[in-house]
C-alpha positions as CSV (number, residue, x, y, z in Angstrom):
1,X,70.6,8.8,107.8
2,X,67.0,8.2,107.0
3,X,66.4,11.9,106.4
4,X,69.4,12.2,104.1
5,X,68.2,9.2,102.1
6,X,64.7,10.7,101.7
7,X,66.1,14.0,100.5
8,X,68.1,12.2,97.8
9,X,65.0,10.2,96.7
10,X,62.9,13.4,96.5
11,X,65.6,15.2,94.4
12,X,65.8,12.3,92.0
13,X,62.0,12.1,91.8
14,X,61.8,15.8,91.0
15,X,64.6,15.5,88.5
16,X,62.9,12.5,86.9
17,X,59.6,14.4,86.7
18,X,61.3,17.4,85.1
19,X,63.0,15.2,82.5
20,X,59.8,13.4,81.8
21,X,57.9,16.6,81.3
22,X,60.7,17.9,79.0
23,X,60.6,14.6,77.1
24,X,56.8,14.9,76.7
25,X,57.0,18.5,75.5
26,X,59.7,17.6,73.0
27,X,57.6,14.6,71.8
28,X,54.5,16.8,71.4
29,X,56.5,19.5,69.6
30,X,57.9,16.9,67.2
31,X,54.4,15.6,66.5
32,X,53.0,19.1,65.9
33,X,56.0,19.8,63.7
34,X,55.6,16.6,61.8
35,X,51.8,17.3,61.3
36,X,52.7,20.8,60.0
37,X,55.4,19.4,57.8
38,X,53.0,16.7,56.4
39,X,50.2,19.2,55.8
40,X,49.1,19.6,52.2
41,X,49.4,23.3,51.5
42,X,47.3,24.6,48.6
43,X,47.7,27.9,46.8
44,X,44.6,30.0,46.2
45,X,44.9,32.5,43.3
46,X,43.8,35.8,44.8
47,X,42.8,38.2,42.0
48,X,39.8,39.9,43.5
49,X,40.3,43.3,45.1
50,X,41.8,43.1,48.5
51,X,38.6,44.1,50.3
52,X,36.2,42.2,48.1
53,X,33.6,40.7,50.5
54,X,33.3,37.4,48.8
55,X,37.0,36.8,49.5
56,X,37.4,38.5,52.9
57,X,34.1,37.3,54.5
58,X,33.4,34.2,52.4
59,X,36.1,32.3,50.6
60,X,39.1,33.0,53.0
61,X,37.1,32.0,56.1
62,X,36.0,28.9,54.2
63,X,39.7,28.0,53.8
64,X,40.2,28.4,57.6
65,X,37.3,26.0,58.1
66,X,39.0,23.5,55.8
67,X,42.1,23.6,58.0
68,X,40.0,23.2,61.1
69,X,37.9,20.2,59.9
70,X,41.0,18.4,58.5
71,X,42.8,19.1,61.8
72,X,45.6,20.9,59.9
73,X,46.2,18.2,57.3
74,X,45.0,20.6,54.6
75,X,45.8,24.2,54.6
76,X,45.0,26.9,52.0
77,X,47.2,30.0,51.5
78,X,46.3,32.9,49.2
79,X,48.8,34.2,46.7
80,X,50.2,37.7,47.4
81,X,49.5,38.6,43.8
82,X,47.4,37.1,41.0
83,X,49.2,34.5,39.0
84,X,46.6,34.5,36.2
85,X,44.1,37.0,34.7
86,X,40.4,36.4,35.4
87,X,39.7,34.5,32.1
88,X,42.5,32.0,32.8
89,X,41.6,30.8,36.3
90,X,40.5,27.3,35.1
91,X,43.6,26.9,33.0
92,X,45.9,28.0,35.9
93,X,44.4,25.3,38.1
94,X,44.4,22.6,35.5
95,X,48.1,23.2,34.7
96,X,49.1,23.4,38.4
97,X,50.1,27.1,38.4
98,X,47.8,27.4,41.4
99,X,45.8,24.8,43.3
100,X,42.5,26.6,43.9
101,X,40.7,29.3,42.0
102,X,37.5,31.3,41.8
103,X,36.4,32.2,38.2
104,X,33.7,32.5,35.6
105,X,32.7,29.9,33.1
106,X,31.4,32.5,30.7
107,X,34.9,34.0,30.4
108,X,35.9,31.0,28.3
109,X,33.1,30.9,25.7
110,X,32.3,27.5,24.4
111,X,34.1,25.6,27.2
112,X,31.1,25.3,29.5
113,X,28.0,25.9,27.4
114,X,25.6,24.3,29.9
115,X,26.8,26.6,32.7
116,X,25.6,29.5,30.6
117,X,22.1,28.8,31.8
118,X,23.1,31.1,34.6
119,X,23.9,33.8,32.1
120,X,20.5,33.7,30.4
121,X,18.1,36.6,31.0
122,X,15.4,36.6,33.8
123,X,16.8,33.7,35.9
124,X,16.4,35.2,39.4
125,X,16.6,38.3,41.6
126,X,19.6,37.5,43.8
127,X,22.9,35.8,43.6
128,X,22.0,33.6,46.6
129,X,18.9,32.2,45.0
130,X,20.5,31.7,41.6
131,X,23.5,30.0,43.2
132,X,21.4,27.4,45.0
133,X,19.5,26.8,41.8
134,X,22.7,26.4,39.8
135,X,24.2,23.8,42.1
136,X,21.1,21.7,42.2
137,X,20.4,22.0,38.5
138,X,24.1,21.1,37.6
139,X,24.0,18.0,39.8
140,X,20.7,16.8,38.2
141,X,21.2,17.7,34.6
142,X,24.8,18.9,33.7
143,X,27.3,16.9,35.8
144,X,27.8,14.0,33.4
145,X,27.2,16.0,30.2
146,X,29.7,18.7,31.1
147,X,32.6,17.5,33.2
148,X,35.2,19.9,34.6
149,X,38.3,18.1,33.4
150,X,41.5,18.2,35.5
151,X,39.8,19.8,38.5
152,X,37.4,18.9,41.3
153,X,34.5,21.3,41.7
154,X,34.2,22.6,45.2
155,X,31.2,24.8,44.4
156,X,29.2,26.4,41.7
157,X,27.6,29.8,42.2
158,X,26.5,33.0,40.6
159,X,27.2,36.7,40.9
160,X,24.4,39.2,41.5
161,X,22.0,39.7,38.5
162,X,23.1,42.1,35.8
163,X,21.5,45.5,35.2
164,X,22.2,48.3,32.7
165,X,24.4,51.3,33.6
166,X,25.0,54.5,31.7
167,X,27.6,57.1,32.5
168,X,25.7,59.9,30.6
169,X,22.5,58.9,28.7
170,X,19.2,58.3,30.4
171,X,17.5,55.1,29.5
172,X,13.7,55.5,29.2
173,X,13.2,53.0,26.4
174,X,15.1,50.2,24.6
175,X,15.6,52.6,21.7
176,X,17.8,54.7,24.0
177,X,20.2,51.8,24.1
178,X,20.8,52.0,20.4
179,X,24.5,52.4,19.6
180,X,25.6,52.6,23.2
181,X,29.0,51.1,23.8
182,X,28.5,48.7,26.8
183,X,31.0,46.5,28.5
184,X,29.9,43.0,27.7
185,X,32.1,40.0,28.2
186,X,31.7,36.2,28.1
187,X,29.5,33.9,26.0
188,X,26.1,35.5,26.5
189,X,26.6,39.2,27.4
190,X,27.7,40.3,23.9
191,X,24.6,38.6,22.4
192,X,22.4,40.4,24.9
193,X,24.0,43.7,24.1
194,X,23.5,43.3,20.4
195,X,19.8,42.1,20.9
196,X,19.0,45.4,22.7
197,X,20.7,47.5,20.0
198,X,23.9,48.3,21.9
199,X,27.5,47.7,20.9
200,X,29.3,45.1,23.0
201,X,32.8,46.0,24.1
202,X,34.8,43.1,25.6
203,X,36.8,44.9,28.3
204,X,38.0,42.8,31.2
205,X,36.5,43.7,34.6
206,X,39.9,44.9,35.9
207,X,40.0,47.4,33.0
208,X,36.5,48.7,33.6
209,X,37.6,51.7,35.7
210,X,39.9,53.0,33.0
211,X,37.4,52.5,30.2
212,X,34.6,54.3,32.0
213,X,36.8,57.1,33.3
214,X,38.1,57.8,29.8
215,X,34.6,57.3,28.3
216,X,35.8,54.5,26.1
217,X,32.5,53.0,27.3
218,X,29.1,54.6,27.5
219,X,28.1,52.2,30.2
220,X,28.1,48.5,31.1
221,X,26.1,45.3,31.4
222,X,27.2,44.5,34.9
223,X,25.9,44.1,38.5
224,X,25.7,46.4,41.5
225,X,28.3,44.4,43.5
226,X,31.0,44.6,40.8
227,X,30.3,48.2,40.1
228,X,31.0,48.9,43.8
229,X,33.8,46.4,44.3
230,X,35.8,47.7,41.3
231,X,35.3,51.3,42.2
232,X,33.2,52.6,39.3
233,X,30.0,53.7,41.1
234,X,31.1,57.3,40.7
235,X,30.7,57.2,36.9
236,X,27.1,55.9,36.9
237,X,24.6,58.5,36.1
238,X,21.7,56.2,35.2
239,X,20.9,52.6,36.3
240,X,18.1,50.6,34.7
241,X,17.1,47.6,36.8
242,X,15.6,44.6,34.9
243,X,13.5,42.3,37.1
244,X,15.1,38.8,37.1
245,X,18.3,40.3,35.7
246,X,19.1,41.0,32.1
247,X,21.7,38.3,32.3
248,X,24.1,36.7,34.9
249,X,27.4,35.0,35.3
250,X,28.1,31.5,36.5
251,X,31.1,31.1,38.8
252,X,33.2,28.1,39.9
253,X,35.3,27.4,42.9
254,X,37.7,24.6,41.9
255,X,40.7,22.6,43.1
256,X,43.4,20.9,41.0
257,X,42.3,17.2,40.6
258,X,45.7,15.9,41.4
259,X,45.9,17.8,44.6
260,X,42.3,16.8,45.5
261,X,43.3,13.2,45.1
262,X,46.1,13.6,47.6
263,X,43.5,14.4,50.3
264,X,42.1,11.4,52.2
265,X,38.5,10.3,51.6
266,X,37.7,11.3,55.2
267,X,39.1,14.8,54.7
268,X,37.5,15.1,51.3
269,X,34.1,14.4,52.8
270,X,34.7,16.9,55.6
271,X,35.6,19.6,53.1
272,X,32.6,18.9,50.9
273,X,30.3,19.2,53.9
274,X,31.4,22.8,54.0
275,X,31.5,23.3,50.2
276,X,28.9,22.8,47.5
277,X,25.6,24.6,48.0
278,X,26.6,25.8,51.5
279,X,29.6,27.9,50.6
280,X,27.9,28.9,47.3
281,X,24.9,30.4,49.1
282,X,27.1,32.1,51.7
283,X,29.5,33.7,49.2
284,X,26.6,34.7,46.9
285,X,24.7,36.3,49.8
286,X,27.8,38.4,50.5
287,X,27.6,39.5,46.8
288,X,23.9,40.5,47.3
289,X,24.8,42.6,50.4
290,X,27.6,44.3,48.4
291,X,25.1,44.8,45.5
292,X,22.6,46.5,47.9
293,X,25.4,48.8,49.1
294,X,26.3,49.5,45.5
295,X,22.8,50.7,44.8
296,X,22.8,52.8,47.9
297,X,26.2,54.4,46.9
298,X,24.9,55.1,43.4
299,X,21.9,56.8,44.7
300,X,24.0,58.8,47.2
301,X,26.1,60.1,44.3
302,X,23.1,61.3,42.4
303,X,22.5,58.5,39.9
304,X,19.0,58.1,38.6
305,X,17.6,54.7,39.4
306,X,14.8,53.3,37.3
307,X,13.2,49.9,36.7
308,X,12.0,48.5,33.4
309,X,8.2,48.8,33.3
310,X,5.9,46.0,32.0
311,X,6.0,47.3,28.4
312,X,9.8,47.5,28.3
313,X,10.1,44.1,30.0
314,X,7.8,42.5,27.5
315,X,9.9,43.9,24.6
316,X,13.2,42.8,26.3
317,X,11.8,39.2,26.6
318,X,10.8,39.2,22.9
319,X,14.3,40.4,21.8
320,X,16.2,38.1,24.1
321,X,14.1,34.9,23.6
322,X,16.3,33.7,20.7
323,X,19.3,33.6,23.1
324,X,17.3,31.3,25.4
325,X,16.2,29.2,22.5
326,X,19.8,28.8,21.2
327,X,20.9,27.6,24.6
328,X,18.1,25.0,24.8
329,X,19.2,23.8,21.3
330,X,22.8,23.6,22.4
331,X,21.8,21.6,25.6
332,X,19.9,19.2,23.4
333,X,23.1,18.6,21.3
334,X,24.8,17.6,24.6
335,X,22.0,15.2,25.5
336,X,20.4,17.5,28.1
337,X,16.8,18.5,28.3
338,X,17.5,22.3,28.3
339,X,13.9,23.3,28.8
340,X,13.5,21.2,31.9
341,X,16.9,22.4,33.3
342,X,16.0,26.1,32.6
343,X,12.6,25.6,34.2
344,X,14.3,24.1,37.3
345,X,16.7,27.0,37.5
346,X,13.9,29.5,37.5
347,X,11.6,27.6,39.9
348,X,14.3,26.8,42.4
349,X,15.6,30.4,42.3
350,X,12.1,31.7,42.9
351,X,11.6,29.2,45.8
352,X,14.8,30.2,47.5
353,X,14.1,33.9,46.9
354,X,10.8,33.6,48.6
355,X,12.2,31.9,51.7
356,X,15.6,33.5,52.2
357,X,16.3,36.1,54.8
358,X,15.9,39.7,53.4
359,X,19.0,41.7,52.8
360,X,19.5,44.6,55.2
361,X,22.0,47.4,54.6
362,X,22.7,50.1,57.1
């Protein structure tokens, strides 16, 4: 009798343990499902080329980190196709067409005049250095004077410094640029093109391949990263490097303000620990690596690579100084000490450049 009773007890115990384990699994599953259902899913407008390093190795991994540090409460998913052209990224986020975007302030001339400090000539020699300088200078001088309405700024950064590219004509002097049709878009680039005697042609970057292949353009004011990423290296016959860059492009990484406000303060803080200067420097360094590969590829395809000598550089500075002076005057209208901000940009960029790890391309 005793043995029979003990067998019955053991069977009931095992059955109870099984039911308990099943109940626990169901409970955990429900909790995970609830967490997934409650997650704030944000749409990132993916318009860069599919293999673009800033996206693949920088921005998209950043989004994965956001999901990790928020324990799945915030998730970012890229769109399968672009929902807005490059110049309308800000508008798309403000209007809620997408939640997060990467775009350029200079593509909407007049909207962010202070950010155009990045587009001025001779700011720095790498995207990484300029990006760090931009973030710090913005926070010190521009944040109150130039708010980004309807969005929260995750980061501010820069592309690699711009150089001059020709698909046919060799550039030995500034006079050789006279009449050349150069791709030049944004607030500052067309002014730079005109100052050096060229004709600015405002062709969107996604149309650059077609314009160069059909010789609608004689060349471009662009950078080595974009020439490589958008597949136009093959058309370059001559590249003139300008120390400090003949101009640049400011970039933003933004999120819709309404969506940002749906995120808890704790998660906002965790996200910003990853964002700001940190993600800006990382993404920009990837641009510098891509730029170095672009130079390598141009040389491999037979392009002639030259650098502006001291005499040419001096003449460029003379011709381009009115653009700098005009920006300083505009900053003053907005209540900003433009000279101090510009000096900070250049000094911080030089400091970061001197300390950063050198770029190595195999």
